[in-house]
N, CA, C and O atoms as a Tinker XYZ file with bonds, in Angstrom:
   360  protein
     1  N      3.648000   -7.916000  109.523000    73     2
     2  CA     4.646000   -8.608000  110.474000    64     1     3
     3  C      5.555000   -7.688000  111.274000    63     2     4     5
     4  O      6.387000   -7.169000  110.529000    81     3
     5  N      5.693000   -7.251000  112.755000    73     3     6
     6  CA     6.439000   -6.418000  112.861000    64     5     7
     7  C      7.735000   -7.656000  112.777000    63     6     8     9
     8  O      7.632000   -8.856000  112.524000    81     7
     9  N      9.274000   -6.614000  113.181000    73     7    10
    10  CA    10.542000   -7.168000  112.785000    64     9    11
    11  C     10.886000   -7.193000  114.187000    63    10    12    13
    12  O     10.824000   -6.085000  114.721000    81    11
    13  N     11.255000   -8.223000  114.983000    73    11    14
    14  CA    11.627000   -8.284000  116.007000    64    13    15
    15  C     13.519000   -9.200000  116.395000    63    14    16    17
    16  O     14.032000  -10.175000  115.845000    81    15
    17  N     13.926000   -8.497000  117.288000    73    15    18
    18  CA    15.466000   -8.263000  117.615000    64    17    19
    19  C     15.601000   -9.217000  119.027000    63    18    20    21
    20  O     14.917000   -9.063000  120.039000    81    19
    21  N     16.961000  -10.532000  118.767000    73    19    22
    22  CA    16.704000  -11.189000  119.589000    64    21    23
    23  C     18.514000  -11.228000  119.682000    63    22    24    25
    24  O     19.222000  -10.902000  118.729000    81    23
    25  N     19.162000  -11.788000  121.297000    73    23    26
    26  CA    19.989000  -12.270000  121.185000    64    25    27
    27  C     20.669000  -13.030000  122.119000    63    26    28    29
    28  O     20.767000  -12.609000  123.271000    81    27
    29  N     21.224000  -14.247000  121.743000    73    27    30
    30  CA    21.635000  -15.113000  122.905000    64    29    31
    31  C     21.990000  -14.881000  124.473000    63    30    32    33
    32  O     20.893000  -14.325000  124.435000    81    31
    33  N     22.300000  -14.795000  125.398000    73    31    34
    34  CA    23.201000  -14.637000  126.544000    64    33    35
    35  C     24.006000  -15.524000  126.594000    63    34    36    37
    36  O     25.151000  -15.235000  126.941000    81    35
    37  N     23.815000  -16.299000  126.408000    73    35    38
    38  CA    25.178000  -17.514000  126.309000    64    37    39
    39  C     26.175000  -17.151000  125.212000    63    38    40    41
    40  O     27.365000  -17.354000  125.456000    81    39
    41  N     25.757000  -16.538000  123.803000    73    39    42
    42  CA    27.076000  -17.020000  122.911000    64    41    43
    43  C     27.154000  -14.747000  123.001000    63    42    44    45
    44  O     28.258000  -14.201000  122.995000    81    43
    45  N     26.330000  -14.213000  123.044000    73    43    46
    46  CA    25.972000  -12.867000  122.445000    64    45    47
    47  C     25.553000  -12.385000  120.845000    63    46    48    49
    48  O     25.475000  -11.247000  120.384000    81    47
    49  N     25.272000  -13.948000  120.074000    73    47    50
    50  CA    24.765000  -14.204000  118.620000    64    49    51
    51  C     23.638000  -13.153000  118.367000    63    50    52    53
    52  O     23.067000  -12.920000  119.432000    81    51
    53  N     23.390000  -12.810000  117.868000    73    51    54
    54  CA    22.507000  -10.870000  117.674000    64    53    55
    55  C     21.915000  -11.476000  116.209000    63    54    56    57
    56  O     22.655000  -11.626000  115.237000    81    55
    57  N     19.927000  -11.923000  116.185000    73    55    58
    58  CA    19.297000  -11.635000  114.778000    64    57    59
    59  C     18.021000  -11.537000  115.163000    63    58    60    61
    60  O     17.392000  -11.872000  116.167000    81    59
    61  N     17.740000  -10.937000  114.019000    73    59    62
    62  CA    16.323000  -10.153000  113.847000    64    61    63
    63  C     14.897000  -11.907000  112.942000    63    62    64    65
    64  O     15.196000  -12.810000  112.160000    81    63
    65  N     14.040000  -11.696000  113.367000    73    63    66
    66  CA    13.033000  -12.449000  112.791000    64    65    67
    67  C     11.701000  -11.403000  112.410000    63    66    68    69
    68  O     11.342000  -10.356000  112.949000    81    67
    69  N     11.196000  -12.090000  111.357000    73    67    70
    70  CA     9.920000  -10.818000  111.386000    64    69    71
    71  C      9.137000  -12.672000  111.706000    63    70    72    73
    72  O      9.459000  -13.832000  111.447000    81    71
    73  N      7.927000  -11.908000  112.439000    73    71    74
    74  CA     6.943000  -12.903000  112.952000    64    73    75
    75  C      5.582000  -12.066000  113.349000    63    74    76    77
    76  O      5.535000  -10.854000  113.137000    81    75
    77  N      4.298000  -12.892000  114.031000    73    75    78
    78  CA     3.145000  -12.207000  113.859000    64    77    79
    79  C      3.538000  -12.097000  115.313000    63    78    80    81
    80  O      4.535000  -12.560000  115.868000    81    79
    81  N      2.228000  -11.160000  115.970000    73    79    82
    82  CA     2.694000  -10.645000  117.049000    64    81    83
    83  C      2.644000  -11.639000  118.466000    63    82    84    85
    84  O      3.251000  -11.569000  119.535000    81    83
    85  N      1.594000  -12.615000  117.918000    73    83    86
    86  CA     0.705000  -14.073000  117.939000    64    85    87
    87  C      1.881000  -15.397000  118.234000    63    86    88    89
    88  O      1.739000  -16.396000  118.939000    81    87
    89  N      2.837000  -15.042000  117.559000    73    87    90
    90  CA     3.749000  -16.309000  117.482000    64    89    91
    91  C      5.070000  -15.801000  118.419000    63    90    92    93
    92  O      5.855000  -14.856000  118.497000    81    91
    93  N      4.672000  -17.469000  119.264000    73    91    94
    94  CA     6.005000  -17.402000  119.705000    64    93    95
    95  C      7.632000  -16.739000  119.861000    63    94    96    97
    96  O      8.215000  -16.630000  118.782000    81    95
    97  N      8.116000  -16.459000  120.633000    73    95    98
    98  CA     9.760000  -16.173000  120.528000    64    97    99
    99  C     10.613000  -17.079000  120.498000    63    98   100   101
   100  O     10.340000  -18.041000  121.215000    81    99
   101  N     11.552000  -17.133000  119.931000    73    99   102
   102  CA    12.535000  -18.658000  119.161000    64   101   103
   103  C     13.105000  -18.876000  120.726000    63   102   104   105
   104  O     13.205000  -17.854000  121.405000    81   103
   105  N     13.362000  -19.747000  121.137000    73   103   106
   106  CA    14.133000  -20.644000  122.399000    64   105   107
   107  C     15.284000  -20.781000  122.454000    63   106   108   109
   108  O     16.168000  -20.439000  123.240000    81   107
   109  N     15.190000  -21.737000  120.838000    73   107   110
   110  CA    16.785000  -22.201000  121.165000    64   109   111
   111  C     17.670000  -20.783000  120.254000    63   110   112   113
   112  O     17.056000  -19.853000  119.732000    81   111
   113  N     18.854000  -20.896000  120.246000    73   111   114
   114  CA    20.445000  -19.505000  119.727000    64   113   115
   115  C     20.366000  -20.984000  118.288000    63   114   116   117
   116  O     20.385000  -22.214000  118.341000    81   115
   117  N     20.276000  -19.927000  117.126000    73   115   118
   118  CA    20.414000  -20.168000  115.565000    64   117   119
   119  C     22.032000  -20.530000  115.738000    63   118   120   121
   120  O     22.248000  -21.091000  114.664000    81   119
   121  N     23.165000  -20.533000  116.392000    73   119   122
   122  CA    24.332000  -20.206000  116.272000    64   121   123
   123  C     24.778000  -21.011000  117.055000    63   122   124   125
   124  O     25.798000  -21.613000  116.720000    81   123
   125  N     24.165000  -21.289000  118.354000    73   123   126
   126  CA    25.245000  -21.748000  119.543000    64   125   127
   127  C     24.391000  -23.107000  120.015000    63   126   128   129
   128  O     25.070000  -23.960000  120.587000    81   127
   129  N     23.155000  -23.356000  119.856000    73   127   130
   130  CA    21.931000  -24.244000  119.937000    64   129   131
   131  C     21.510000  -23.900000  121.543000    63   130   132   133
   132  O     20.886000  -24.684000  122.259000    81   131
   133  N     22.004000  -22.501000  121.972000    73   131   134
   134  CA    21.386000  -22.355000  124.150000    64   133   135
   135  C     20.276000  -22.461000  123.461000    63   134   136   137
   136  O     19.872000  -22.607000  122.308000    81   135
   137  N     19.682000  -22.259000  125.245000    73   135   138
   138  CA    18.300000  -22.141000  124.912000    64   137   139
   139  C     18.183000  -20.653000  125.994000    63   138   140   141
   140  O     17.607000  -20.316000  127.029000    81   139
   141  N     18.844000  -20.255000  125.290000    73   139   142
   142  CA    19.112000  -18.932000  126.504000    64   141   143
   143  C     18.921000  -17.009000  125.772000    63   142   144   145
   144  O     19.096000  -15.851000  126.152000    81   143
   145  N     18.466000  -17.764000  124.560000    73   143   146
   146  CA    17.200000  -15.911000  123.466000    64   145   147
   147  C     16.595000  -15.275000  124.391000    63   146   148   149
   148  O     16.038000  -15.976000  125.236000    81   147
   149  N     16.493000  -13.575000  124.553000    73   147   150
   150  CA    15.353000  -12.660000  125.020000    64   149   151
   151  C     15.377000  -12.128000  123.904000    63   150   152   153
   152  O     16.081000  -12.378000  122.926000    81   151
   153  N     14.505000  -11.303000  124.079000    73   151   154
   154  CA    13.307000  -10.615000  123.274000    64   153   155
   155  C     14.233000   -9.267000  123.386000    63   154   156   157
   156  O     14.158000   -8.977000  124.580000    81   155
   157  N     15.223000   -8.116000  122.620000    73   155   158
   158  CA    15.649000   -7.296000  122.917000    64   157   159
   159  C     14.788000   -5.909000  123.055000    63   158   160   161
   160  O     13.602000   -6.192000  123.222000    81   159
   161  N     15.030000   -4.448000  123.036000    73   159   162
   162  CA    14.212000   -3.443000  123.005000    64   161   163
   163  C     15.201000   -2.648000  121.859000    63   162   164   165
   164  O     16.353000   -2.275000  122.081000    81   163
   165  N     14.322000   -2.456000  120.356000    73   163   166
   166  CA    14.693000   -1.858000  120.253000    64   165   167
   167  C     13.636000   -0.166000  119.021000    63   166   168   169
   168  O     12.747000   -0.238000  118.173000    81   167
   169  N     13.916000    0.274000  119.236000    73   167   170
   170  CA    13.449000    1.545000  118.537000    64   169   171
   171  C     12.429000    1.640000  116.959000    63   170   172   173
   172  O     12.214000    0.895000  116.003000    81   171
   173  N     12.160000    2.518000  117.241000    73   171   174
   174  CA    10.762000    2.013000  116.091000    64   173   175
   175  C     12.368000    2.900000  115.310000    63   174   176   177
   176  O     13.483000    3.374000  115.528000    81   175
   177  N     11.173000    2.563000  114.177000    73   175   178
   178  CA    11.791000    2.846000  112.836000    64   177   179
   179  C     11.558000    4.260000  111.703000    63   178   180   181
   180  O     12.295000    4.599000  110.777000    81   179
   181  N     10.142000    4.956000  112.219000    73   179   182
   182  CA     9.666000    5.729000  111.453000    64   181   183
   183  C      9.410000    6.745000  113.192000    63   182   184   185
   184  O      9.319000    6.339000  114.351000    81   183
   185  N      9.361000    8.418000  112.474000    73   183   186
   186  CA     8.965000    9.714000  113.825000    64   185   187
   187  C      7.713000   10.042000  112.885000    63   186   188   189
   188  O      7.890000   10.203000  111.678000    81   187
   189  N      6.797000   10.112000  113.302000    73   187   190
   190  CA     5.223000   10.812000  113.614000    64   189   191
   191  C      5.362000   13.022000  113.833000    63   190   192   193
   192  O      4.645000   13.816000  114.442000    81   191
   193  N      6.661000   13.215000  112.962000    73   191   194
   194  CA     5.497000   14.951000  113.334000    64   193   195
   195  C      5.700000   15.530000  111.716000    63   194   196   197
   196  O      6.033000   15.017000  110.647000    81   195
   197  N      5.255000   17.054000  112.235000    73   195   198
   198  CA     5.374000   17.466000  110.665000    64   197   199
   199  C      4.169000   18.109000  110.661000    63   198   200   201
   200  O      3.913000   18.891000  111.576000    81   199
   201  N      3.335000   17.895000  109.722000    73   199   202
   202  CA     2.184000   18.233000  109.569000    64   201   203
   203  C      1.524000   17.052000  108.806000    63   202   204   205
   204  O      2.230000   16.234000  108.217000    81   203
   205  N      0.059000   16.956000  108.818000    73   203   206
   206  CA    -0.139000   15.205000  108.120000    64   205   207
   207  C     -1.273000   15.016000  109.361000    63   206   208   209
   208  O     -2.232000   15.509000  109.954000    81   207
   209  N     -0.097000   13.583000  109.212000    73   207   210
   210  CA    -1.311000   12.805000  110.110000    64   209   211
   211  C     -2.537000   13.437000  111.853000    63   210   212   213
   212  O     -3.724000   13.228000  112.102000    81   211
   213  N     -1.451000   14.200000  112.627000    73   211   214
   214  CA    -2.152000   14.833000  113.830000    64   213   215
   215  C     -3.088000   16.617000  113.650000    63   214   216   217
   216  O     -3.700000   17.289000  114.480000    81   215
   217  N     -2.686000   16.912000  111.700000    73   215   218
   218  CA    -2.947000   18.230000  111.600000    64   217   219
   219  C     -4.551000   18.519000  111.276000    63   218   220   221
   220  O     -5.355000   19.434000  111.458000    81   219
   221  N     -4.534000   17.125000  110.659000    73   219   222
   222  CA    -5.457000   16.582000  110.365000    64   221   223
   223  C     -6.823000   15.431000  110.469000    63   222   224   225
   224  O     -7.741000   15.046000  109.745000    81   223
   225  N     -6.195000   15.133000  112.108000    73   223   226
   226  CA    -7.306000   14.006000  112.290000    64   225   227
   227  C     -7.031000   13.458000  113.569000    63   226   228   229
   228  O     -7.522000   12.402000  113.970000    81   227
   229  N     -5.936000   14.456000  114.465000    73   227   230
   230  CA    -6.572000   14.652000  115.292000    64   229   231
   231  C     -6.831000   15.877000  116.369000    63   230   232   233
   232  O     -7.323000   15.926000  117.497000    81   231
   233  N     -6.453000   16.512000  115.773000    73   231   234
   234  CA    -5.975000   18.017000  115.893000    64   233   235
   235  C     -7.608000   18.613000  116.838000    63   234   236   237
   236  O     -8.636000   18.000000  116.550000    81   235
   237  N     -7.687000   19.549000  117.696000    73   235   238
   238  CA    -9.070000   20.293000  117.713000    64   237   239
   239  C     -8.746000   21.680000  117.108000    63   238   240   241
   240  O     -7.680000   22.203000  116.781000    81   239
   241  N    -10.014000   22.089000  117.073000    73   239   242
   242  CA    -9.449000   23.565000  116.056000    64   241   243
   243  C     -9.147000   24.257000  116.773000    63   242   244   245
   244  O     -8.336000   25.060000  116.312000    81   243
   245  N     -9.576000   24.517000  118.562000    73   243   246
   246  CA    -8.903000   25.471000  119.323000    64   245   247
   247  C     -6.593000   25.643000  119.409000    63   246   248   249
   248  O     -5.988000   26.703000  119.568000    81   247
   249  N     -6.103000   24.572000  119.277000    73   247   250
   250  CA    -5.156000   23.960000  119.220000    64   249   251
   251  C     -4.106000   24.873000  118.168000    63   250   252   253
   252  O     -4.436000   25.185000  117.024000    81   251
   253  N     -2.796000   25.226000  118.791000    73   251   254
   254  CA    -2.427000   26.279000  117.782000    64   253   255
   255  C     -1.366000   24.637000  116.660000    63   254   256   257
   256  O     -0.760000   23.632000  117.031000    81   255
   257  N     -1.658000   25.197000  115.396000    73   255   258
   258  CA    -0.479000   25.098000  114.737000    64   257   259
   259  C      1.363000   24.919000  115.131000    63   258   260   261
   260  O      1.973000   25.922000  115.503000    81   259
   261  N      1.891000   23.937000  115.033000    73   259   262
   262  CA     3.046000   23.674000  115.120000    64   261   263
   263  C      3.614000   22.659000  114.132000    63   262   264   265
   264  O      2.995000   21.615000  113.926000    81   263
   265  N      4.970000   22.966000  113.403000    73   263   266
   266  CA     5.391000   22.010000  112.398000    64   265   267
   267  C      6.799000   21.237000  113.531000    63   266   268   269
   268  O      7.973000   21.589000  113.644000    81   267
   269  N      6.147000   20.267000  114.114000    73   267   270
   270  CA     7.672000   19.971000  114.824000    64   269   271
   271  C      9.132000   19.365000  114.393000    63   270   272   273
   272  O     10.005000   18.752000  115.008000    81   271
   273  N      9.022000   19.707000  113.389000    73   271   274
   274  CA    10.601000   18.832000  112.556000    64   273   275
   275  C     11.529000   20.388000  112.386000    63   274   276   277
   276  O     12.726000   20.401000  112.099000    81   275
   277  N     10.585000   21.806000  112.659000    73   275   278
   278  CA    11.035000   22.229000  111.849000    64   277   279
   279  C     11.600000   23.362000  113.689000    63   278   280   281
   280  O     12.530000   24.168000  113.680000    81   279
   281  N     10.811000   23.081000  114.850000    73   279   282
   282  CA    10.975000   23.425000  115.959000    64   281   283
   283  C     12.809000   22.861000  116.263000    63   282   284   285
   284  O     13.052000   23.065000  117.452000    81   283
   285  N     13.896000   22.328000  115.623000    73   283   286
   286  CA    14.921000   22.626000  115.900000    64   285   287
   287  C     15.423000   23.025000  116.183000    63   286   288   289
   288  O     14.574000   23.760000  116.687000    81   287
   289  N     16.737000   23.660000  116.641000    73   287   290
   290  CA    17.485000   24.862000  116.812000    64   289   291
   291  C     18.132000   23.838000  116.026000    63   290   292   293
   292  O     18.035000   22.653000  115.706000    81   291
   293  N     19.176000   25.366000  115.797000    73   291   294
   294  CA    20.122000   25.492000  114.946000    64   293   295
   295  C     21.494000   25.691000  115.944000    63   294   296   297
   296  O     21.514000   25.638000  117.174000    81   295
   297  N     22.290000   25.863000  115.295000    73   295   298
   298  CA    23.595000   25.595000  116.025000    64   297   299
   299  C     23.683000   26.964000  116.520000    63   298   300   301
   300  O     22.971000   27.786000  115.942000    81   299
   301  N     24.802000   27.574000  117.975000    73   299   302
   302  CA    24.060000   28.881000  118.209000    64   301   303
   303  C     25.063000   29.907000  117.900000    63   302   304   305
   304  O     26.232000   29.530000  117.983000    81   303
   305  N     24.909000   30.798000  117.651000    73   303   306
   306  CA    26.106000   31.936000  116.548000    64   305   307
   307  C     27.001000   32.429000  117.598000    63   306   308   309
   308  O     26.882000   33.084000  118.634000    81   307
   309  N     28.210000   31.707000  116.751000    73   307   310
   310  CA    30.006000   31.936000  117.652000    64   309   311
   311  C     29.947000   33.436000  118.096000    63   310   312   313
   312  O     29.117000   34.276000  117.750000    81   311
   313  N     30.725000   33.544000  118.712000    73   311   314
   314  CA    30.965000   34.853000  119.198000    64   313   315
   315  C     31.925000   35.231000  118.486000    63   314   316   317
   316  O     32.717000   34.341000  118.176000    81   315
   317  N     32.176000   36.469000  118.036000    73   315   318
   318  CA    33.560000   37.571000  117.842000    64   317   319
   319  C     35.141000   36.946000  118.706000    63   318   320   321
   320  O     35.397000   36.802000  119.901000    81   319
   321  N     35.826000   36.731000  117.647000    73   319   322
   322  CA    37.026000   36.460000  119.052000    64   321   323
   323  C     38.006000   38.173000  119.961000    63   322   324   325
   324  O     37.990000   39.370000  119.676000    81   323
   325  N     38.483000   37.621000  120.709000    73   323   326
   326  CA    38.672000   38.731000  121.058000    64   325   327
   327  C     40.365000   39.016000  120.310000    63   326   328   329
   328  O     41.153000   38.071000  120.338000    81   327
   329  N     40.728000   40.130000  119.781000    73   327   330
   330  CA    42.654000   40.136000  119.659000    64   329   331
   331  C     43.059000   39.767000  120.591000    63   330   332   333
   332  O     42.728000   40.111000  121.726000    81   331
   333  N     44.390000   38.478000  120.063000    73   331   334
   334  CA    45.256000   38.706000  120.948000    64   333   335
   335  C     45.852000   39.769000  120.861000    63   334   336   337
   336  O     46.025000   40.684000  120.056000    81   335
   337  N     46.307000   39.285000  122.466000    73   335   338
   338  CA    47.513000   40.790000  122.621000    64   337   339
   339  C     48.110000   41.415000  121.554000    63   338   340   341
   340  O     47.252000   41.324000  120.676000    81   339
   341  N     48.824000   41.852000  121.201000    73   339   342
   342  CA    50.511000   42.599000  120.929000    64   341   343
   343  C     51.331000   41.824000  121.546000    63   342   344   345
   344  O     50.719000   41.155000  122.379000    81   343
   345  N     52.815000   41.530000  121.514000    73   343   346
   346  CA    53.632000   41.371000  122.478000    64   345   347
   347  C     54.895000   42.258000  121.872000    63   346   348   349
   348  O     55.741000   41.601000  121.264000    81   347
   349  N     55.094000   43.634000  121.975000    73   347   350
   350  CA    56.104000   44.471000  120.918000    64   349   351
   351  C     56.801000   44.807000  122.725000    63   350   352   353
   352  O     56.477000   45.212000  123.842000    81   351
   353  N     58.078000   44.209000  121.818000    73   351   354
   354  CA    58.941000   44.582000  122.601000    64   353   355
   355  C     59.580000   45.707000  121.945000    63   354   356   357
   356  O     60.741000   45.658000  121.541000    81   355
   357  N     58.950000   46.552000  121.857000    73   355   358
   358  CA    59.427000   48.349000  121.648000    64   357   359
   359  C     59.910000   48.836000  123.661000    63   358   360
   360  O     60.284000   49.973000  123.949000    81   359
């Protein structure tokens, strides 16, 4: 069963609820009792990357092999600093 996030528009109270997809969303805020509860949009807590599910289950034979987890670019190499101009009082 998925976990859904809810927030009350009246008091701002945020809470999570484990419920079936077919269950009705709560309508009353557990903190203030107002009937202004709204479901929030949240990001999933998993990532399908790397070798495994796609490589073995859905990939065609002609597709290139690639690893999404290894495609992250590292930081750009730092350019050497220019030497500071010398201030000579000669």
